[in-house]
C-alpha positions as CSV (number, residue, x, y, z in Angstrom):
1,M,0.0,-0.4,0.2
2,N,2.9,2.2,0.4
3,N,2.9,3.1,-3.4
4,L,-0.7,4.2,-3.8
5,P,0.6,7.9,-4.1
6,Q,2.9,6.7,-6.8
7,I,0.1,4.7,-8.9
8,A,-2.2,7.6,-8.2
9,A,0.4,9.7,-9.9
10,E,1.0,7.7,-12.8
11,I,-2.8,7.2,-13.2
12,R,-2.8,11.1,-13.7
13,E,0.1,11.0,-16.0
14,L,-1.9,8.7,-18.0
15,V,-5.1,11.0,-18.1
16,I,-3.0,13.9,-19.3
17,K,-1.3,11.9,-21.9
18,M,-4.9,10.4,-23.0
19,L,-6.4,14.4,-23.2
20,V,-3.3,15.7,-25.0
21,N,-3.9,12.7,-27.7
22,A,-7.5,13.5,-27.8
23,A,-6.8,17.1,-28.0
24,S,-9.9,17.7,-25.8
25,G,-11.5,16.8,-22.5
26,H,-12.1,17.8,-19.3
27,T,-9.2,17.5,-16.7
28,A,-10.6,17.8,-13.4
29,G,-12.7,14.9,-12.9
30,A,-10.7,12.1,-14.1
31,L,-7.7,13.7,-12.3
32,D,-9.6,14.0,-9.1
33,L,-10.6,10.1,-9.1
34,A,-6.7,9.2,-9.8
35,D,-6.7,8.5,-5.7
36,I,-9.9,6.8,-5.4
37,L,-8.9,4.3,-8.5
38,A,-5.8,4.0,-7.2
39,V,-7.1,2.9,-3.8
40,L,-9.9,0.6,-5.0
41,Y,-7.9,-1.2,-7.7
42,F,-4.6,-1.4,-6.4
43,S,-5.3,-2.2,-2.6
44,D,-7.1,-5.3,-0.9
45,I,-10.4,-3.3,-1.1
46,L,-12.2,-5.0,-4.3
47,H,-9.9,-7.8,-4.1
48,L,-9.6,-8.1,-7.8
49,D,-7.7,-10.7,-9.6
50,P,-5.9,-9.9,-12.9
51,A,-5.6,-13.5,-13.2
52,H,-9.5,-14.2,-13.5
53,P,-11.1,-11.4,-15.3
54,D,-14.3,-13.2,-15.8
55,D,-15.1,-13.3,-12.0
56,P,-18.7,-12.8,-11.8
57,W,-17.9,-11.0,-8.9
58,R,-15.7,-8.7,-10.9
59,T,-18.5,-6.7,-11.9
60,G,-20.8,-6.2,-8.8
61,R,-18.1,-4.8,-6.6
62,L,-17.4,-1.4,-7.7
63,P,-21.5,-0.8,-7.9
64,A,-22.1,-2.4,-4.6
65,L,-19.8,0.6,-3.0
66,W,-22.4,2.6,-3.3
67,G,-25.1,0.9,-1.5
């Protein structure tokens, strides 16, 4: 979990690259979500296993966080 700030920074860098390549877009929302995405996907909160992308629990976990 110590590298979550670095992962969030990498997400932000990718967002900027995508926006530059697209020559349009809104930066605020995507950049704001970088920390949230880093914690959800790269910690043990969602327990996502990249080796099993077809896991039926995978698609239901994120919406379940909103109740």
